[in-house]
N, C-alpha and C positions, 0 to 999 in steps of 0.2 A: 520481250516478256509477253507471255500469253495473257489474253484478257481474262482467263479463268483462274489465273494464279494470283495470290495475294502478296502484297509487298509490306505488310505490317506484321508485328509480333502479337499473336493472340493473347499472350500472357500479360504484356505490359502496355500495349497501345489499343486505343479504341478503333473500331473499324471505320473506314472512310465513309462519307455520305453526309446526310443532313444532320446538323447539330441542334439539339433541343435544350441546351444548357441554360439558355436565357428565357425559357418560356414563362417561368414564374415572374421574372423581372419585367418582361414585356407586358404581362397581364396586369401587374401592379401599376406600371406606367399608364396603361390605358384606363385603369380605374381612377387614377389621380386626375387625368385629363377630363374624364367624364364628370367627376365630382365637382371640379372647378367650373365646368360649363353649366351644371345644374344650379350652382349657387348664384350664377349670374354675375360673378365678379372674379377677379384674379385671386386664386387661392395661394397661400404661402407655399404649398407643395407643388405648384404648377411648374412644369419644366421650362427652361429657357428656350427661346426660339432662335433660329438662324437669322443672321443679318440679311435683310432683303434690300434690294435697290429701289423698291417702290416704282419709280421711274416713268419718265417720258422720253422715248427715243424715236428718232425719225430718220428718214433717208429719202432723197429724191435724185432723179436724173435730170441734169440740165444740158445745154447744148454741147458743152465740151468736157463734161465730167460728171462727178457725183458729189453731193453735199450730204454729210451726216451731221446729226445734232443730238445732244443729250443734256439732261439736267444733272445736278451734282449731289442730290440728296440720297443718303442711305439710311434705312430705318431698321429697327429691331422691334417688331411688334408695333406699338404705337409711339415709340421713342425715336427721335432722330439721333443716330449714332455717328454719322459723318456728314458734315455740311459741304465737303468739297471732294466727293468721291469721283474718280475718273472712270467713266463708263464707255469711252471710246477706246477699243483695244487694237493693238497692232497685230496683223497676221502676216503681211509681207509688204515690201515697199510700195506696192500699188493696190493693196487690199487692206481695208480696216473693217472693224465689226463693232456695233453697239450692242450692249448686253443689258437685259432686264431679267429680274428674278433674284435668286440667291446670289449674293455678291461673290462668294467663294467659287460657286459653280461656273459663273460666267468668266471669271478670271482664269481659272485653271483649264477650262475647256478651250478658250482662245489661245492660251499658252501652248497647250498640247498640239492643236492644229497648226499653229505657227511653226512649231518645231518640225512637224511632218512636212509642211510646205518647203521649209528650208532644206531638208534632206532630199526632197524630190527635185528641187532646183539643182542641187549638187550632183545628183545622179543623172540629170538630163542636160548637162552642159551649161548650167547656170541661166537657162532661159527664163523669161518672165512667167510668174505663176498666173494661171487662169482663174477667174473668179468662180466659174462653175466647178473647178476642182476643189476650191475651198468650201463651196456650198455642199458638194457631195461628201467631202470628208466630215463636215459638221453634222449633216443629216444622218449619216451612217452611225456616227458615234452616239448621237442622241437617241436614235431609234433602238440601238442596242440596249440602252438602259430604260427603255419603255416609259420615258417621262419622269423618271426619278431624279434626273439631273435637271434642276429648275433653271434652265437657261433659254430665254426667248431672245432671239437675235435679229438684228437688222444688218445684213452684210452688204457692203458696197465696195466697188473698185472699178478700175479701168484696165483693159487688156487689149490685145490685137483685134478683138471682136467688138470693141466699143465700151461705153459705160454700162454698168449693171447694178441693180439693187435687188436683193433677195430678202424675203421674209421667212424666218426659220422658227418653227414652234418647238417647244421642249420635247414633243413626241417624235420629231423628225420630219414632219410635213413642211414643205417649202412652196413658196410662190415667187415668181419673177414679176416685178411690178415697176412702174415708172416712179411711183412714190408710195411710201408706206409708213405706218406708225405702229409702235408696240408699247406695252407697259400699262400701268394703271391710269396714266393720263393720255392714253392713245386716242380716246374719243374726242377730247378737246383739241388735240393737235390735228386730228383728221378733219375736223370741221374747218380749220384754217386752210389746210391743203385743198380740200374740196372747193373752197371759195376762191383761192388765189392761184392755184397751179395752172400754168399754160405750157404748151409744148415749146421747145427751143428757147427756154429762158436764158438770160445772161447770168454770169456768175454772181454779180452783185444782187440781182433780183432773187436768185435761188437762195443765197445766204440770208438775205433779209426775210424771205418767207420761212426758212427753217427757224430763224430766231423767233419769229412771231408764233410759230407752232409750239416751240418749247415753252415760251412764256405763257401760252394758253394752258399748257399742262401744269406749269408751276402755280398759276393763280387759281386753277379750278380743280386740282387734285391734291389731297393731303399727303399722298405718298411721294409727290414730286415737289422739288423746291430748290432753294439756294440760287445757284448761278447757271449760266448757259455756256456749253462748250460746242464749238462747231469745227468741222474738218472738211476741207475741200480736196478732192482727188481729181487731178486733171489728166487729160489724155496724153499730154506730153511727158508724163511720168512724175511731175512735181506734186507735192502736197503742201497744204497750209493748215496747221493746227492752231486754232484760236482758243486757248484755254481761258475760261472765265471772261469771255468777250462781253457779257452782260451780267451785271450784279443788281438785279431789281430789289433785293432785300438787304442791301448794304446798310448796316446800322451805324457806321461811323458818323455820317452827317447828322443823324438824330442825336447821337451822344454828344457831339460837339456843340449842338444847339442848346444843350442844358447848361445853365450857368450855376455852378456850385459855389457855395460860400468859401471864401479864402480863409475863414477862421478855423476850418477843419484841417488845414495844412500845418504841419509841425515844422517851424523854421529852425535853422541851425542856431544852437545856443539856448533853446527852450529849456533843456534840462541842464542844471548847473553841475559842473564837474568839481567835486570836492577835493580829489587827490589823484595824482597821476605818477606812476613809477615805471621806469623802463629798465629792464635787466637784460643785457645782451647775452646771447647764448655762447657758451664757451667753445662750441664746435667739437666734433668727434674726430678721432684719428684711428689708425690701425691698431694702436696700442689698447684702445678700448674694446676691440673686437675679440671675442673668444672663439677660437677655432677648435672644433671637436672632430677627431678622426672618425671616419665611417667604419662600421664593423664589416669584416670580410664575410 
């Protein structure tokens, strides 16, 4: 078809191109948001916000692999909407990714790239995915949307070239680092890394440092909280996911320490039964079923 010919019916269809159908709705939404900001408090007409992960996510390279870590709090504005959100996402057997930003964006972005890596492995004889390949696919996708996908990522993995950690920003810029932090609690976590990181750390030392960094974010950032997740990716191809390895805000011991009066518990027999009647059901048979023929 020629680029000068049209493929629509002038009489019944609108011409292709930009649509301004929602211009008045968008102007009203903008006015509502501005009026709420001017009042200095949440207005009843204020629009709901997307669920954010708030987040403290970290990653570091140790002697024989990579350790990733994340907290588990997801927020919607100023409210905690999920106390046990999983922020460490699977990309391939040897590559994982921590996500900060809008929860839906981080999950769907990593799912999409994970699918692309799987197809690439099938098309190349099933060889191991390269970490730089995952980094390139992620940065190209995020750059294409010019930052409108709110996904700040810490990518980590091991391949034939060794262990790697990448920092990926929502606009698509990336950095290859030995250790990095992202999210609203990244400054607190980075202070722990700057103090305690040394080259050629053992796995136990690296995991312990990651736990301390996440705890720093949990206790010093309102957007981070709940529990600590860690993931170890080793050069031999094995991984170890430690979900909720630390629970610094566990409330059960505090609740158990409170002694409540036994007088508030209703014992069996507290309410007197005046009368009790049991009537067995007669049971239904096919004779009780009415069959109606369907119309042709």
